[in-house]
ROLOMI-905897 format. One line per field, with one value per residue (C-alpha): residue number from 0; residue in one letter; x, y, z. Coordinates in steps of 0.2 Angstrom, whole numbers, plus 5000, padded with zeros to 4 digits. Example, Ala and Ser with C-alpha at 12.3 -4.5 7.8 and 13.67 -1.06 7.14 Angstrom:
k	[0:1]
r	[A:S]
xx	[5062:5068]
yy	[4978:4995]
zz	[5039:5036]
//
This chain:
k	[0:1:2:3:4:5:6:7:8:9:10:11:12:13:14:15:16:17:18:19:20:21:22:23:24:25:26:27:28:29:30:31:32:33:34:35:36:37:38:39:40:41:42:43:44:45:46:47:48:49:50:51:52:53:54:55:56:57:58:59:60:61:62:63:64:65:66:67:68:69:70:71:72:73:74:75:76:77:78:79:80:81:82:83:84:85:86:87:88:89:90:91:92:93:94:95:96:97:98:99:100:101:102:103:104:105:106:107:108:109:110:111:112:113:114:115:116:117:118:119:120:121:122:123:124:125:126:127:128:129:130:131:132:133:134:135:136:137:138:139:140:141:142:143:144:145:146:147:148:149:150:151:152:153:154:155:156:157:158:159:160:161:162:163:164:165:166:167:168:169:170:171:172:173:174:175:176:177:178:179:180:181:182:183:184:185:186:187:188:189:190:191:192:193:194:195:196:197:198:199:200:201:202:203:204:205:206:207:208:209:210:211:212:213:214:215:216:217:218:219:220:221:222:223:224:225:226:227:228:229:230:231:232:233:234:235:236:237:238:239:240:241:242:243:244:245:246:247:248:249:250:251:252:253:254:255:256:257:258:259:260:261:262:263:264:265:266:267:268:269:270:271:272:273:274:275:276:277:278:279:280:281:282:283:284:285:286:287:288:289:290:291:292:293:294:295:296:297:298:299:300:301:302:303:304:305:306:307:308:309:310:311:312:313:314:315:316:317:318:319:320:321:322:323:324:325:326:327:328:329:330:331:332:333:334:335:336:337:338:339:340:341:342:343:344:345:346:347:348:349:350:351:352:353:354:355:356:357:358:359:360:361:362:363:364:365:366:367:368:369:370:371:372:373:374:375:376:377:378:379:380:381:382:383:384:385:386:387:388:389:390:391:392:393:394:395:396:397:398:399:400:401:402:403:404:405:406:407:408:409:410:411:412:413:414:415:416:417:418:419:420:421:422:423:424:425:426:427:428:429:430:431:432:433:434:435:436:437:438:439:440:441:442:443:444:445:446:447:448:449:450:451:452:453:454:455:456:457:458:459:460:461:462:463:464:465:466:467:468:469:470:471:472:473:474:475:476:477:478:479:480:481:482:483:484:485:486:487:488:489:490:491:492:493:494:495:496:497:498:499:500:501:502:503:504:505:506:507:508:509:510:511:512:513:514:515:516:517:518:519:520:521:522:523:524:525:526:527:528:529:530:531:532:533:534:535:536:537:538:539:540:541:542:543:544:545:546:547:548:549:550:551:552:553:554:555:556:557:558:559:560:561:562:563:564:565:566:567:568:569:570:571:572:573:574:575:576:577:578:579:580:581:582:583:584:585:586:587:588:589:590:591:592:593:594:595:596:597:598:599:600:601:602:603:604:605:606:607:608:609:610:611:612:613:614:615:616]
r	[X:X:X:X:X:X:X:X:X:X:X:X:X:X:X:X:X:X:X:X:X:X:X:X:X:X:X:X:X:X:X:X:X:X:X:X:X:X:X:X:X:X:X:X:X:X:X:X:X:X:X:X:X:X:X:X:X:X:X:X:X:X:X:X:X:X:X:X:X:X:X:X:X:X:X:X:X:X:X:X:X:X:X:X:X:X:X:X:X:X:X:X:X:X:X:X:X:X:X:X:X:X:X:X:X:X:X:X:X:X:X:X:X:X:X:X:X:X:X:X:X:X:X:X:X:X:X:X:X:X:X:X:X:X:X:X:X:X:X:X:X:X:X:X:X:X:X:X:X:X:X:X:X:X:X:X:X:X:X:X:X:X:X:X:X:X:X:X:X:X:X:X:X:X:X:X:X:X:X:X:X:X:X:X:X:X:X:X:X:X:X:X:X:X:X:X:X:X:X:X:X:X:X:X:X:X:X:X:X:X:X:X:X:X:X:X:X:X:X:X:X:X:X:X:X:X:X:X:X:X:X:X:X:X:X:X:X:X:X:X:X:X:X:X:X:X:X:X:X:X:X:X:X:X:X:X:X:X:X:X:X:X:X:X:X:X:X:X:X:X:X:X:X:X:X:X:X:X:X:X:X:X:X:X:X:X:X:X:X:X:X:X:X:X:X:X:X:X:X:X:X:X:X:X:X:X:X:X:X:X:X:X:X:X:X:X:X:X:X:X:X:X:X:X:X:X:X:X:X:X:X:X:X:X:X:X:X:X:X:X:X:X:X:X:X:X:X:X:X:X:X:X:X:X:X:X:X:X:X:X:X:X:X:X:X:X:X:X:X:X:X:X:X:X:X:X:X:X:X:X:X:X:X:X:X:X:X:X:X:X:X:X:X:X:X:X:X:X:X:X:X:X:X:X:X:X:X:X:X:X:X:X:X:X:X:X:X:X:X:X:X:X:X:X:X:X:X:X:X:X:X:X:X:X:X:X:X:X:X:X:X:X:X:X:X:X:X:X:X:X:X:X:X:X:X:X:X:X:X:X:X:X:X:X:X:X:X:X:X:X:X:X:X:X:X:X:X:X:X:X:X:X:X:X:X:X:X:X:X:X:X:X:X:X:X:X:X:X:X:X:X:X:X:X:X:X:X:X:X:X:X:X:X:X:X:X:X:X:X:X:X:X:X:X:X:X:X:X:X:X:X:X:X:X:X:X:X:X:X:X:X:X:X:X:X:X:X:X:X:X:X:X:X:X:X:X:X:X:X:X:X:X:X:X:X:X:X:X:X:X:X:X:X:X:X:X:X:X:X:X:X:X:X:X:X:X:X:X:X:X:X:X:X:X:X:X:X:X:X:X:X:X:X:X:X:X:X:X:X:X:X:X:X:X:X:X:X]
xx	[5000:5014:5023:5008:5005:5023:5021:5005:5013:5029:5019:5009:5025:5033:5018:5017:5036:5034:5019:5028:5043:5032:5022:5039:5046:5031:5019:5025:5043:5042:5053:5071:5072:5055:5059:5075:5068:5053:5065:5076:5063:5052:5067:5074:5057:5055:5072:5067:5050:5056:5073:5067:5079:5073:5062:5052:5049:5041:5058:5064:5046:5047:5064:5059:5043:5054:5067:5053:5045:5062:5065:5049:5050:5068:5061:5046:5057:5068:5054:5044:5060:5067:5065:5073:5087:5099:5097:5103:5119:5133:5122:5109:5095:5093:5080:5091:5105:5093:5085:5102:5109:5094:5095:5113:5108:5094:5105:5119:5107:5100:5117:5122:5107:5111:5130:5137:5148:5160:5149:5145:5163:5170:5157:5161:5180:5176:5165:5178:5191:5179:5177:5195:5205:5211:5222:5230:5247:5253:5244:5229:5225:5208:5200:5189:5172:5159:5147:5131:5138:5145:5129:5117:5128:5129:5111:5100:5108:5110:5128:5127:5114:5102:5115:5119:5121:5104:5097:5103:5096:5079:5077:5085:5091:5075:5065:5078:5079:5060:5061:5073:5062:5047:5057:5062:5045:5036:5047:5060:5075:5070:5068:5085:5092:5083:5088:5107:5105:5097:5111:5126:5122:5128:5145:5161:5159:5141:5135:5149:5145:5127:5132:5142:5128:5114:5124:5128:5110:5103:5118:5116:5098:5100:5115:5121:5135:5130:5112:5116:5127:5114:5101:5108:5122:5109:5106:5122:5135:5127:5126:5144:5149:5139:5148:5165:5170:5179:5168:5180:5180:5161:5159:5173:5165:5148:5156:5166:5152:5140:5152:5153:5135:5139:5150:5139:5127:5113:5110:5127:5121:5120:5138:5136:5121:5130:5145:5133:5127:5144:5151:5135:5136:5119:5118:5115:5133:5140:5133:5141:5158:5157:5151:5168:5177:5162:5161:5180:5178:5165:5175:5190:5179:5170:5188:5194:5178:5181:5200:5196:5183:5196:5210:5198:5191:5173:5158:5142:5125:5116:5105:5090:5094:5096:5080:5075:5081:5066:5053:5062:5062:5044:5038:5048:5046:5036:5052:5062:5050:5052:5071:5069:5058:5070:5085:5077:5069:5086:5092:5077:5071:5077:5083:5069:5056:5065:5064:5045:5041:5051:5042:5025:5027:5033:5018:5005:5012:5012:4994:4989:4998:4988:4972:4976:4984:4974:4958:4959:4965:4982:4991:4990:5001:5015:5012:5013:5029:5036:5032:5040:5055:5059:5059:5070:5082:5083:5086:5105:5107:5097:5108:5125:5121:5115:5131:5141:5132:5138:5156:5154:5147:5162:5174:5164:5164:5182:5190:5197:5195:5207:5219:5219:5220:5236:5243:5239:5248:5263:5264:5262:5276:5264:5266:5249:5253:5258:5243:5232:5241:5238:5219:5218:5224:5213:5198:5201:5204:5189:5178:5182:5171:5160:5146:5152:5141:5149:5166:5165:5157:5172:5185:5176:5178:5196:5205:5194:5201:5219:5218:5209:5223:5236:5226:5216:5199:5185:5176:5191:5195:5178:5176:5193:5187:5171:5180:5191:5177:5168:5184:5185:5170:5182:5198:5205:5205:5187:5178:5159:5154:5166:5161:5142:5147:5158:5143:5133:5147:5152:5170:5183:5180:5198:5201:5186:5192:5210:5202:5190:5205:5212:5196:5194:5212:5209:5198:5214:5221:5206:5205:5223:5220:5206:5215:5230:5219:5203:5197:5191:5179:5174:5183:5194:5189:5193:5189:5207:5211:5195:5200:5218:5213:5199:5210:5224:5212:5202:5218:5225:5210:5210:5229:5228:5214:5224:5239:5229:5220:5236:5227:5225:5224:5231:5238:5251:5268:5275:5285:5270:5260:5274:5273:5254:5256:5269:5258:5243:5253:5261:5244:5237:5250:5242:5259:5263:5280:5273:5258:5271:5280:5264:5257:5274:5273:5255:5261:5275:5263:5250:5263:5271:5254:5248:5264:5259:5241:5247:5259:5245:5233]
yy	[5000:5012:5008:5011:5028:5033:5028:5039:5054:5052:5052:5067:5077:5071:5076:5093:5095:5090:5102:5116:5115:5113:5128:5138:5131:5132:5145:5158:5160:5159:5170:5162:5161:5153:5141:5136:5134:5123:5113:5109:5107:5095:5086:5082:5077:5064:5057:5054:5046:5035:5029:5026:5025:5008:4996:4992:5000:5016:5024:5025:5031:5045:5050:5051:5061:5073:5075:5078:5092:5100:5100:5108:5120:5125:5129:5139:5149:5154:5158:5169:5178:5183:5201:5202:5188:5200:5213:5201:5196:5194:5197:5183:5181:5165:5157:5159:5149:5136:5133:5134:5121:5109:5112:5106:5091:5086:5090:5079:5065:5066:5066:5051:5041:5044:5044:5038:5048:5056:5071:5076:5073:5085:5098:5096:5099:5115:5121:5117:5126:5141:5140:5137:5144:5158:5146:5140:5148:5155:5161:5150:5158:5167:5181:5176:5169:5164:5149:5159:5169:5154:5143:5156:5162:5144:5138:5153:5164:5164:5163:5146:5132:5143:5149:5146:5127:5124:5138:5129:5112:5120:5130:5119:5102:5095:5098:5089:5075:5074:5074:5059:5050:5052:5046:5030:5027:5029:5017:5029:5020:5003:5012:5020:5003:4995:5009:5006:4988:4991:5003:4995:4977:4969:4976:4969:4969:4974:4973:4984:4997:4996:5000:5015:5022:5018:5025:5041:5043:5040:5047:5064:5064:5056:5066:5052:5040:5028:5027:5025:5010:5002:5005:5002:4991:4978:4974:4978:4970:4952:4955:4959:4944:4933:4937:4935:4951:4948:4953:4967:4974:4973:4982:4995:4999:5002:5013:5024:5026:5031:5043:5052:5056:5070:5079:5076:5089:5093:5089:5087:5086:5098:5104:5111:5121:5128:5132:5143:5152:5155:5162:5171:5162:5155:5137:5136:5142:5130:5115:5122:5124:5107:5098:5094:5087:5076:5069:5066:5057:5045:5043:5036:5025:5018:5015:5006:4995:4991:4987:4976:4966:4964:4958:4945:4940:4945:4946:4956:4950:4936:4945:4937:4947:4964:4974:4982:5000:5007:4998:5003:5022:5021:5013:5024:5041:5048:5048:5058:5072:5078:5077:5089:5100:5101:5104:5118:5126:5127:5139:5150:5151:5148:5131:5128:5133:5121:5106:5110:5110:5094:5085:5092:5086:5069:5066:5073:5061:5047:5050:5052:5036:5026:5034:5029:5012:5006:5016:5022:5038:5035:5024:5034:5022:5027:5045:5040:5031:5047:5057:5045:5041:5059:5064:5050:5053:5072:5068:5065:5081:5091:5085:5086:5104:5109:5101:5111:5126:5123:5122:5137:5147:5143:5148:5165:5170:5166:5171:5154:5153:5168:5160:5143:5151:5160:5143:5135:5149:5148:5129:5130:5144:5153:5139:5135:5117:5114:5122:5111:5095:5100:5104:5088:5078:5087:5085:5066:5064:5075:5066:5049:5054:5068:5068:5077:5092:5095:5091:5104:5118:5117:5117:5131:5142:5137:5132:5141:5159:5152:5146:5162:5172:5163:5169:5153:5156:5154:5142:5131:5132:5126:5112:5106:5104:5096:5083:5077:5077:5065:5054:5051:5039:5027:5031:5019:5017:5023:5023:5022:5020:5006:4998:4997:4989:4977:4972:4968:4959:4949:4955:4963:4982:4986:4977:4985:5002:4999:4993:5008:5019:5010:5012:5030:5035:5049:5058:5062:5071:5080:5093:5098:5098:5111:5121:5124:5124:5134:5129:5113:5123:5132:5148:5158:5147:5149:5135:5131:5130:5120:5107:5107:5104:5091:5081:5080:5077:5063:5053:5056:5049:5033:5031:5032:5019:5007:5009:5006:4990:4984:4982:4992:4980:4966:4963:4976:4973:4984:4994:4998:5003:5015:5022:5024:5032:5044:5048:5052:5064:5072:5075:5082:5095:5104:5109:5107:5099:5088:5083:5077:5067:5060:5055:5047:5036:5031:5027:5016:5006:5004:4998:4987:4980:4978:4967:4957:4954:4949:4936:4929:4927]
zz	[5000:5005:4989:4979:4987:4984:4965:4964:4972:4962:4946:4951:4955:4939:4928:4937:4933:4915:4912:4921:4910:4894:4899:4901:4885:4874:4880:4892:4900:4919:4930:4930:4949:4951:4937:4945:4963:4957:4946:4961:4974:4964:4957:4974:4981:4966:4971:4989:4984:4970:4979:4996:5011:5015:5006:5022:5039:5045:5050:5032:5026:5039:5034:5016:5020:5030:5016:5003:5014:5017:4998:4994:5008:5002:4985:4993:5004:4990:4979:4992:4998:4981:4985:5002:5000:4990:5003:5016:5007:5019:5034:5034:5047:5057:5046:5031:5039:5045:5028:5020:5031:5029:5010:5010:5019:5007:4992:4998:5002:4985:4977:4988:4983:4964:4963:4980:4991:4978:4973:4991:4996:4983:4988:5006:5002:4994:5008:5021:5011:5011:5030:5035:5020:5031:5039:5023:5020:5004:4988:4992:5009:5011:5020:5034:5029:5042:5040:5039:5024:5016:5017:5012:4997:4991:4995:4993:4979:4961:4963:4971:4968:4959:4947:4929:4929:4937:4926:4910:4917:4920:4905:4891:4897:4905:4889:4878:4890:4889:4870:4871:4883:4872:4857:4866:4874:4857:4848:4841:4849:4841:4824:4825:4829:4815:4803:4808:4805:4788:4783:4790:4794:4778:4779:4786:4805:4803:4821:4827:4813:4819:4836:4831:4820:4833:4848:4838:4835:4852:4862:4854:4860:4877:4883:4894:4889:4903:4899:4880:4884:4894:4881:4864:4872:4878:4859:4850:4862:4861:4842:4841:4851:4841:4824:4832:4841:4858:4873:4878:4860:4859:4875:4871:4854:4862:4876:4864:4852:4866:4873:4857:4858:4871:4858:4843:4837:4836:4855:4865:4883:4897:4896:4879:4885:4900:4888:4878:4893:4901:4884:4879:4862:4854:4856:4837:4834:4847:4837:4821:4829:4836:4820:4811:4827:4831:4813:4813:4830:4822:4806:4817:4827:4811:4804:4820:4819:4801:4803:4819:4808:4794:4807:4814:4797:4801:4789:4790:4796:4785:4772:4781:4797:4788:4788:4771:4771:4761:4771:4788:4782:4777:4793:4804:4795:4809:4820:4808:4807:4825:4823:4808:4817:4832:4822:4811:4826:4835:4821:4821:4839:4857:4862:4874:4861:4849:4862:4865:4846:4844:4858:4853:4835:4841:4853:4840:4826:4839:4843:4825:4820:4833:4826:4808:4812:4826:4825:4842:4851:4857:4870:4886:4895:4883:4888:4906:4903:4894:4910:4922:4911:4906:4925:4930:4917:4921:4940:4938:4928:4941:4956:4946:4942:4959:4967:4954:4960:4977:4971:4960:4975:4985:4971:4967:4986:4990:4974:4972:4954:4951:4963:4954:4937:4943:4950:4933:4924:4935:4933:4915:4914:4902:4889:4881:4878:4896:4902:4890:4896:4914:4910:4901:4916:4928:4917:4916:4935:4940:4927:4935:4950:4943:4929:4914:4918:4935:4929:4915:4926:4939:4925:4915:4931:4935:4919:4906:4911:4911:4893:4888:4896:4885:4870:4866:4858:4871:4860:4858:4876:4883:4870:4874:4892:4887:4876:4890:4903:4891:4888:4907:4904:4894:4903:4917:4931:4933:4917:4920:4901:4899:4916:4910:4894:4903:4914:4898:4889:4905:4904:4915:4916:4916:4900:4892:4897:4889:4873:4873:4874:4858:4849:4854:4853:4841:4854:4863:4848:4841:4855:4852:4834:4835:4848:4836:4820:4822:4805:4812:4822:4806:4812:4801:4786:4768:4755:4753:4771:4774:4761:4767:4785:4782:4770:4783:4798:4789:4783:4801:4809:4798:4800:4819:4819:4808:4820:4835:4828:4819:4802:4786:4770:4780:4797:4801:4809:4822:4810:4799:4815:4820:4802:4803:4820:4813:4798:4809:4820:4805:4796:4812:4812:4797:4790:4771:4774:4787:4776:4763:4776:4782:4765:4762:4777:4772:4754:4761:4772:4758:4745:4758:4762:4744:4742:4757:4751:4734:4741:4752:4738]
//
């Protein structure tokens, strides 16, 4: 009985949150502070209702009810105190401190239930630094900041939890996640999987190419590498194993392909929306800048998959198992229309309005198709599933953005960002390359324990200014940080996307992570490539420079994939692999002399391998 009541209340709250965001995105914008407070309060309440402290017993139920009440009370207090809270900055009253403290408790508990102790531990470390930083010697020492000021600044101001990260989550990300959930629930996920099979299934290593295409399609919409691996990987990984891929390779391909969805336009995950807000650049321009590196990423992954299939002597799926492409497109055409509506709308209106129209067109077409095909008005169980799934998928983003807000609040109040920027510049000796390497390592380390959104926000505040002070284009600097945050999902020792794939494949997670790094090795080069050559971001473009850059980058991607997999036309020996690696690095240097040397290395390998192939045949 208790579980049933929990379910009903959870669904009602979820439905309210969905309608609230649809109203904001499609009808009339709600005041930003009110939107953010409702977004956080209802989101945390849904977490405590849907993830109980204990499966049985009244103590756990009482604790959850109390946490729900505090979550909603925090949101209400912030909403109804908007006019007076700014006037009490630095001099809060007792109720501000009490509500701020309770808010911190419920936020940390929500983060623990979703992510474990890592996120709360990192936020706690920053809060302790804010309180006791005055005792730290040297350049990182702080002025005195008392607890009431710190807690209210972080929990009850637009400089903390209710700042830019949660604002982006509330205004944009929630609606895009809702669109992805609707696409999956109405059959769009199955359609894209079938479409990928129809397009790629018959080729060498077909199931792996299906995984790349399907994961790229769904990953760019879902915005979560882990969720994408769990969803598409459940189908693609067993398929790959069945045709001869090793379990570790099957899981690695899925993890790398799913991770790429976070950097693939038109929807790139929450970090890209936050980047748009931080830089004041329209999201439509962000996806244009990010397009070429993302395409090159998938070119390299596709090449790696093909070379691995060649090395193993694998074939495509049997013709009887490959769906008819024309028939698949005809049956699933209604899933392509909302995507077109979404992408077109992004370029002519605001992102939230674009997400609204994409979602609305999807639901209308779904209901109409039910009327035409089944002769009845819609399957309302599917709509209920959209509501529940959309909210559940949004919860990790809400919590990650809220925790990131706490960290940003400490950084803004203490001036830590400026100090760390100075430290970063001092360590790098004002060398852009060294600062890039330090930022890369920091991003990979932070990304092991943090969601990409929180990881990016922290680095954008700390490393972003340092890179910009060294003359780096802000777009390139922030995309660089996003890329390496994404790559932490496949980088040992903690590689969440690889771990999920390993679970499905029944393989050692560490072996999968190492294999994933080999499959996605090009992603470690691409950020440096677009930093040093902005043409890859479609900046400072001329036709000649664009052709020159794309030629080198494309051949470089294929060459490094061949080197990593040890195969081009036939199996490559270690000398050929070194030549392929050298060719890739030379072609990514975007220098005429190096291009000549790079293509010379490629030519040597190809001539050598053609000779080997003739001798074997």
